C-alpha positions as CSV (number, residue, x, y, z in Angstrom):
1,M,21.4,-9.1,8.4
2,L,17.7,-9.6,7.8
3,D,16.6,-13.2,8.1
4,H,13.9,-12.8,5.4
5,V,13.5,-9.4,3.8
6,L,9.8,-9.7,3.0
7,L,8.9,-10.5,6.6
8,E,11.1,-7.7,7.9
9,L,9.4,-5.3,5.4
10,V,6.0,-6.4,6.6
11,S,7.0,-5.7,10.2
12,V,8.5,-2.3,9.3
13,V,5.4,-1.3,7.3
14,R,3.1,-2.3,10.1
15,E,5.1,-0.3,12.6
16,A,5.2,2.8,10.3
17,V,1.4,2.6,9.7
18,E,0.6,2.1,13.4
19,D,2.9,4.9,14.4
20,S,0.8,7.1,12.0
21,M,-2.3,6.2,14.1
22,L,-4.0,4.2,11.4
23,E,-5.9,1.1,12.3
24,Q,-5.9,-2.2,10.5
25,S,-9.2,-2.9,8.8
26,D,-11.2,-6.0,9.5
27,I,-10.4,-7.1,6.0
28,D,-8.0,-10.0,6.2
29,E,-4.3,-9.4,6.3
30,R,-2.9,-12.2,4.1
31,M,0.2,-13.6,2.6
32,V,-0.2,-15.7,-0.5
33,I,2.4,-18.1,-1.9
34,D,2.2,-19.3,-5.4
35,V,3.4,-22.9,-4.9
36,W,3.9,-23.4,-8.7
37,G,5.6,-20.1,-9.6
38,G,7.2,-19.2,-6.2
39,D,6.0,-15.6,-6.0
40,I,4.9,-14.3,-2.6
41,D,2.3,-11.6,-2.2
42,Y,1.3,-9.8,0.9
43,E,-1.9,-7.7,1.4
44,A,-3.4,-5.6,4.2
45,S,-5.9,-2.8,4.6
46,Y,-5.7,0.2,6.9
47,T,-8.2,2.9,7.8
48,I,-8.5,6.0,10.0
49,P,-9.6,5.6,13.6
50,G,-13.4,5.6,14.2
51,E,-14.4,4.3,10.8
52,P,-17.4,1.8,10.8
53,E,-17.1,-1.6,9.2
54,P,-16.8,-1.7,6.3
55,P,-14.8,1.5,6.4
56,R,-15.8,4.4,4.1
57,V,-12.1,5.3,3.5
58,R,-9.3,2.8,3.5
59,A,-5.9,2.1,2.0
60,D,-5.1,-1.3,0.6
61,L,-1.4,-2.2,0.6
62,S,0.2,-5.0,-1.4
63,F,3.7,-6.3,-1.9
64,A,4.9,-8.7,-4.5
65,W,8.2,-10.6,-3.9
66,S,8.9,-12.3,-7.2
67,T,11.0,-15.5,-7.7
68,F,13.6,-13.4,-9.5
69,S,14.0,-11.1,-6.5
70,Q,14.0,-14.0,-4.1
71,S,16.9,-15.6,-6.1
72,A,18.8,-12.3,-6.2
73,Y,18.4,-11.9,-2.4
74,R,19.5,-15.5,-1.7
75,S,22.6,-15.1,-4.0
76,W,23.5,-11.9,-2.2
77,W,22.9,-13.5,1.2
78,M,25.2,-16.4,0.3
79,G,28.0,-13.9,-0.6
80,Q,27.8,-13.5,-4.3
81,P,28.2,-10.0,-5.7
82,M,24.9,-8.2,-6.3
83,Q,24.3,-7.6,-10.0
84,D,20.7,-6.6,-10.0
85,P,19.2,-5.7,-6.7
86,P,16.1,-7.6,-5.6
87,G,12.9,-5.5,-5.7
88,L,9.5,-5.5,-4.1
89,E,6.6,-4.3,-6.2
90,M,4.4,-2.2,-4.0
91,G,0.8,-1.2,-4.5
92,V,-1.3,1.2,-2.6
93,S,-5.0,1.8,-3.4
94,F,-6.9,4.5,-1.7
95,R,-10.6,3.7,-1.6
96,L,-13.7,5.8,-0.8
97,Q,-16.9,3.7,-0.7
98,M,-20.5,3.7,0.3
99,Q,-21.2,7.2,-1.0
100,D,-24.6,8.4,-2.0
101,A,-23.3,10.7,-4.8
102,A,-20.7,10.1,-7.5
103,P,-17.3,11.4,-6.4
104,D,-15.9,14.6,-7.8
105,F,-12.9,13.5,-10.0
106,D,-11.3,16.9,-10.1
107,A,-11.1,17.0,-6.3
108,A,-9.6,13.5,-6.3
109,L,-7.0,14.6,-8.8
110,E,-6.1,17.5,-6.5
111,L,-5.7,15.2,-3.6
112,F,-3.8,12.5,-5.4
113,P,-1.0,13.7,-7.7
114,E,0.3,11.7,-10.6
115,Q,3.5,11.0,-8.7
116,A,4.0,10.8,-5.0
117,N,7.6,10.9,-3.6
118,V,7.4,9.0,-0.3
119,G,10.7,9.5,1.4
120,D,14.0,9.0,-0.4
121,V,13.5,5.6,-2.0
122,L,9.8,5.2,-2.9
123,I,8.3,7.0,-5.9
124,F,4.6,6.0,-6.4
125,E,3.0,6.5,-9.8
126,R,-0.8,6.9,-9.9
127,A,-2.4,4.4,-12.3
128,G,-5.7,6.3,-12.8
129,L,-9.0,6.7,-11.1
130,L,-11.6,4.0,-10.8
131,H,-15.3,4.7,-10.2
132,S,-17.9,2.1,-9.6
133,S,-21.6,2.0,-8.6
134,F,-23.5,-0.7,-6.7
135,H,-27.3,-0.8,-7.2
136,E,-29.3,-2.3,-4.3
137,T,-32.3,-3.5,-6.3
138,Q,-34.6,-4.3,-3.4
139,L,-33.9,-0.9,-1.7
140,G,-33.5,1.1,-4.8
141,H,-30.3,2.7,-3.5
142,V,-27.1,3.3,-5.3
143,H,-23.7,3.3,-3.6
144,H,-20.7,4.9,-5.3
145,S,-17.0,4.2,-4.8
146,L,-13.7,5.7,-5.9
147,E,-10.4,4.0,-6.0
148,V,-7.0,5.6,-6.6
149,P,-4.3,3.0,-7.2
150,Y,-0.5,3.7,-7.0
151,R,2.4,1.5,-7.9
152,A,6.1,1.6,-6.9
153,E,9.1,-0.6,-6.9
154,L,11.4,-0.7,-3.9
155,L,14.8,-1.7,-5.0
156,L,16.6,-3.3,-2.1
157,A,20.2,-2.1,-2.3
158,E,22.8,-3.6,-0.1
159,E,22.5,-0.9,2.5
160,L,18.8,-1.7,2.9
161,L,19.4,-5.4,3.1
162,S,22.2,-5.3,5.6
163,D,20.9,-2.7,8.0
164,P,17.4,-3.1,9.4
165,Q,17.5,0.6,10.6
166,A,18.1,1.8,7.1
167,L,15.1,-0.2,5.9
168,K,13.0,1.3,8.7
169,T,14.2,4.8,7.8
170,A,13.3,4.2,4.1
171,I,9.8,2.9,4.9
172,D,8.7,5.2,7.8
173,P,7.4,8.0,5.4
174,L,5.0,5.4,3.9
175,G,2.8,5.5,7.1
176,R,2.7,9.3,7.2
177,W,1.7,9.4,3.5
178,L,-1.1,6.8,4.0
179,A,-2.4,8.7,7.0
180,S,-2.4,12.1,5.4
181,S,-3.9,10.8,2.2
182,L,-6.7,9.0,4.1
183,V,-7.4,12.1,6.3
184,G,-7.5,14.3,3.1
185,L,-9.9,11.9,1.4
186,A,-12.2,11.8,4.5
187,D,-12.1,15.6,4.9
188,R,-12.9,16.2,1.3
189,Y,-15.7,13.6,0.8
190,L,-17.1,12.7,4.2
191,H,-17.5,16.1,5.8
192,H,-18.7,18.2,2.9
């Protein structure tokens, strides 16, 4: 049995991402606990090898472990029947930044479908495309960025909670999806 499913998930995600040859960005990895509400959030950023700091392409991951899910997990762990499985809200934002020209939205839509099936248990839904510009007034230079956010919910059925290998098997495709998406983003925008 997992001692704490959120910490196990963080460990499994780290392993899946590192197995896919991605590197953790210098942006802080952090876990935030809402002491009043009880929710726990985890955030980390990954990039392809060889990217400068700050990286031009990166994937930002986030997990939200709500108090409802924590209570459902504790009830199950104490032997009560599972009525509603606990869930982790997962977010992935692919980011392209420090570009001299505005990104091509049609190309981004080709790279990032509306829905991404990542393995058997994760279905990520694209939330839209975000474009921003930063104007350096003293240098007269404009930097453009593009962000593609996805959201999914990982429902933690009993087989995922009771078997660490099942959780690993469910999460492993996440690393491959992140790596292939970042490489596609870099190939499309950094080398053309």
